C-alpha positions in Angstrom: 110.4 112.5 109.9 111.1 116.1 111.0 111.8 115.9 114.6 110.2 117.9 117.4 110.9 121.4 118.1 112.1 120.8 121.4 114.4 118.2 120.5 118.2 119.2 120.9 119.9 119.3 117.4 122.8 117.6 118.7 120.1 114.0 119.0 118.4 114.5 115.3 122.0 112.9 113.3 122.1 108.9 113.0 122.0 106.4 115.8 125.9 106.8 116.7 125.3 110.7 116.9 122.6 109.9 118.9 123.6 108.0 121.3 126.9 109.7 122.0 124.9 112.7 122.5 122.4 111.2 124.9 125.1 109.8 126.9 126.1 113.2 127.3 122.4 115.2 127.8 122.2 111.9 130.7 125.1 112.1 132.8 124.3 114.7 134.9 120.9 113.5 135.7 119.7 111.3 138.5 118.4 108.0 137.6 114.9 108.9 137.3 115.4 111.5 135.5 117.3 109.9 132.7 114.6 107.6 132.8 112.2 109.7 132.4 113.5 111.6 129.6 113.8 108.2 127.8 110.3 108.0 127.8 110.0 111.5 126.4 112.4 110.7 123.4 111.1 107.1 122.6 108.2 108.6 120.8 110.0 111.2 119.2 110.3 111.3 115.1 114.2 110.1 114.7 115.0 106.8 114.1 118.6 107.7 115.3 117.2 108.9 118.3 114.6 106.0 119.2 117.8 103.5 118.7 119.7 105.5 121.3 116.4 105.6 124.0 116.1 101.8 123.1 120.0 101.3 123.7 119.9 103.2 127.2 116.1 101.6 128.5 118.3 98.3 129.1 120.0 99.6 131.4 116.7 99.9 133.5 114.1 96.9 135.3 110.6 98.5 136.0 107.4 99.2 133.9 108.4 102.2 132.3 111.4 101.0 130.5 109.2 97.7 129.9 106.5 98.9 128.1 108.5 101.3 126.4 110.7 98.6 124.7 107.9 96.7 124.0 106.6 99.3 122.4 109.3 100.1 120.3 109.9 96.8 118.8 106.7 97.7 117.0 108.9 100.7 115.1 109.4 100.2 111.8 112.9 100.8 112.6 114.8 97.7 112.1 118.1 99.2 114.2 115.1 100.2 116.6 113.4 96.6 117.1 116.5 94.9 117.2 117.7 96.9 119.9 114.5 96.5 121.9 114.3 93.0 121.0 117.8 92.4 123.2 116.6 95.0 125.8 114.1 94.1 126.9 115.0 89.9 128.4 117.4 92.1 130.5 114.9 94.5 131.9 111.9 92.1 132.1 113.0 88.5 131.6 109.9 87.5 131.5 108.5 89.4 128.7 111.4 89.4 127.0 111.5 85.4 126.1 107.7 86.1 125.1 109.0 88.5 122.5 111.9 86.5 121.6 109.4 84.1 121.1 107.1 86.3 118.7 110.2 86.8 116.9 111.2 83.5 115.6 108.5 84.4 113.3 109.1 87.5 112.1 108.6 88.8 108.9 112.5 90.2 109.1 114.6 87.4 108.6 117.8 89.4 110.4 115.7 89.5 113.3 114.2 85.9 113.3 118.2 84.9 113.7 118.7 87.2 116.4 116.0 85.7 118.2 117.3 82.3 118.2 120.6 83.2 118.6 119.4 85.1 122.1 117.2 82.4 122.9 119.9 79.8 123.3 122.1 82.3 125.7 118.9 82.3 128.0 118.1 78.5 127.8 114.3 78.5 128.9 112.6 75.1 128.4 109.2 76.4 127.1 110.4 78.0 124.0 111.2 74.6 122.1 108.4 74.0 120.7 109.0 77.6 119.4 112.0 76.9 117.5 110.6 73.5 116.4 108.2 75.4 114.2 110.6 78.2 113.5 112.3 75.1 112.0 109.7 74.5 109.5 110.7 78.1 107.4 113.1 78.0 104.0 116.3 79.8 105.6 119.5 77.5 105.8 120.7 80.1 108.3 117.7 80.3 110.9 117.3 76.6 110.9 121.3 75.9 111.3 120.8 78.8 113.8 117.5 76.7 115.9 119.1 73.6 116.1 121.9 75.3 117.3 119.6 76.4 120.5 117.6 73.5 120.4 120.8 71.3 121.3 122.2 73.9 123.9 118.4 73.7 125.6 117.6 70.4 125.3 121.3 68.6 125.8 120.0 66.4 122.5 122.8 65.9 119.8 121.0 66.8 116.5 123.5 68.5 114.5 123.5 70.8 111.3 126.9 72.3 110.8 127.7 75.5 109.1 128.0 74.6 105.2 125.7 72.1 105.5 123.1 70.4 102.3 119.6 71.2 101.8 120.0 67.6 102.3 121.4 67.4 105.2 119.7 70.3 107.0 116.7 68.5 105.8 117.9 65.0 107.7 118.8 67.0 110.7 115.5 68.9 110.9 113.5 65.5 110.3 115.3 64.3 114.1 114.0 67.1 115.7 110.6 66.5 114.3 110.5 63.2 114.9 112.3 63.5 118.2 109.4 66.8 119.2 106.9 63.7 118.3 107.3 62.0 121.7 108.7 64.6 123.5 105.6 67.1 123.4 103.7 65.1 125.1 105.9 65.6 128.4 107.3 68.8 128.1 106.6 72.2 129.9 104.3 73.7 127.6 103.3 77.5 128.3 100.7 79.1 126.4 102.2 82.7 126.9 105.0 81.8 125.3 103.8 79.1 122.8 100.6 81.0 121.5 102.7 83.9 121.0 101.6 86.1 117.9 103.9 87.4 115.4 104.3 91.4 115.8 104.2 93.4 112.6 105.9 97.3 113.2 102.5 99.4 113.4 104.5 102.8 113.8 103.6 105.1 111.3 105.3 108.7 110.3 104.8 110.6 106.9 107.5 110.5 104.9 109.6 113.7 104.1 108.7 115.2 100.6 111.1 115.1 98.1 111.8 116.5 94.6 114.9 115.2 91.9 115.4 114.1 88.8 116.1 110.5 88.1 119.6 109.9 85.9 117.8 109.9 83.3 116.3 113.6 83.5 112.6 112.2 85.0 111.1 114.0 87.8 110.7 111.7 90.9 108.9 113.2 93.8 107.2 112.0 96.9 103.9 113.6 95.7 104.1 111.7 92.5 104.5 108.6 93.8 101.0 109.0 95.7 99.1 105.8 95.5 102.2 103.2 94.7 104.1 101.5 97.0 107.8 102.5 96.8 111.0 100.8 98.3 114.2 103.3 98.3 117.6 101.4 98.4 120.1 104.0 99.6 123.4 101.7 98.0 126.6 102.7 95.9 128.1 100.9 93.5 131.2 100.8 95.5 129.5 98.7 98.9 129.6 95.0 98.4 127.1 94.6 100.5 124.9 96.7 98.5 125.8 95.0 95.7 124.1 91.6 97.3 121.3 93.0 97.7 121.1 94.0 93.7 119.3 90.1 92.5 116.5 91.1 95.5 115.3 94.6 94.1 115.7 93.7 90.4 113.6 90.4 91.5 111.0 92.5 93.9 110.7 95.1 90.6 109.9 92.4 88.4 107.4 90.7 90.6 105.8 93.7 91.7 106.1 96.4 89.6 102.4 95.6 87.9 100.6 95.8 91.0 102.2 99.3 92.0 105.2 99.0 93.8 108.6 100.8 92.0 112.2 100.1 93.4 114.1 103.0 93.3 117.8 103.0 93.8 119.5 106.2 95.9 123.2 105.9 94.6 125.2 108.3 96.6 129.1 109.0 96.0 128.9 108.5 92.6 131.3 109.7 90.1 128.9 110.8 87.2 125.3 110.0 86.4 126.7 108.7 83.7 129.3 106.2 84.7 126.1 105.3 87.3 124.4 104.0 84.0 126.8 102.4 82.7 127.6 100.5 85.6 123.6 99.7 86.1 123.5 98.3 82.4 126.7 96.2 83.0 125.3 94.5 86.2 121.9 94.1 85.3 120.5 96.9 87.6 117.2 97.7 85.6 115.3 99.5 88.2 114.9 103.3 88.4 118.2 105.2 89.8 118.8 108.7 91.5 121.2 110.3 92.8 120.0 112.4 95.9 120.5 115.5 96.8 122.2 117.0 100.6 119.0 117.8 101.1 117.1 114.4 101.0 120.3 112.5 102.8 119.8 115.0 105.8 115.9 114.9 105.8 115.9 111.0 105.2 117.9 110.4 108.7 121.6 111.2 107.7 122.2 108.1 106.4 126.0 107.4 106.6 126.4 103.6 106.5 125.0 101.5 103.4 122.9 99.9 102.3 119.4 101.1 103.9 116.4 100.4 102.9 113.4 102.1 103.2 109.6 101.7 102.1 106.7 104.4 101.7 103.3 103.1 101.4 100.6 104.9 98.8 100.0 107.6 101.1 103.5 108.7 101.3 104.2 106.6 104.9 106.9 105.7 106.1 106.4 101.6 107.1 109.9 100.3 107.6 113.4 100.8 107.2 115.9 98.2 107.0 119.8 98.7 107.9 122.3 96.5 106.5 121.6 93.8 103.7 118.3 92.1 103.6 117.2 89.0 101.7 114.4 88.5 99.1 111.7 87.3 101.6 112.3 90.0 104.3 111.7 92.5 101.2 108.8 90.5 99.5 106.9 89.9 103.4 106.7 93.9 104.2 105.2 94.4 100.2 103.0 91.8 100.8 101.7 92.9 104.0 101.4 96.4 102.7 99.9 95.8 99.6 97.5 93.7 101.5 96.3 96.4 103.6 96.2 99.0 100.7 93.6 96.0 99.1 91.2 96.5 102.2 
């Protein structure tokens, strides 16, 4: 993730820092000059800068901005993808609706949920078939959000409330599916929306090389992980959202270690390796732990808010980055996809 040599240092920080610096840089420029600069930085190696670019491009309404945002949705950074998803529909409503429809089947649970919420605002009847299909997922939050959006678009009152049990959600889902079995015969059908395919992250960048010792004194390096998928979880024992993810990573470690996947905790701001080891032993954290160097943190994007998780493939390339906690299915979906690619 080494920045371009022509990229100003002020743009090389985290998302917030890059966004503030970019706003200052754009202020004296004309709209055309600003957009040209944004399009240049849309492919920059820094994920913080790409996020800032996506936020700014949402203010334009031309083909250049729309194309760049479409490409940015294929980024490995979840922050960049979320910003592109929200921005494209402002730049080009039609392409944005199609992207939101595609995002309903995304492998990232948070992206799916964001798409369902956004579609409620726009109320486009053509996405109802996609929403009905999304009801088949096993994520209760997604089911509730999807039902809320369906209610808003169709006017039907089949309700799933916050806190509904699995049985109550199943009843509500059944009512929607029963209604749809008849309604679909006359419902507006746009193949460009109903036939839209899931869009996976396709941007790939080399991971910065590193060499450190884990808390047990064993070497841990990018070169040493050659051939294995590495899930790096930046976390802290003092961070509640980080703690909520621990069972997911324990499960990934248990289910996938034998097939070439290593989960490694990168613990930040800990008092000592001894206290970290004791905390992990007391909380069932079974996967490897490292306390990182400052240079490692800087190389991986100035990580200031936790948790952050990266997935590095067996060739030492970054394939995914999730800012904020993620559920088991999101991590599993990404691991499965990269494993399939490596087996070809």
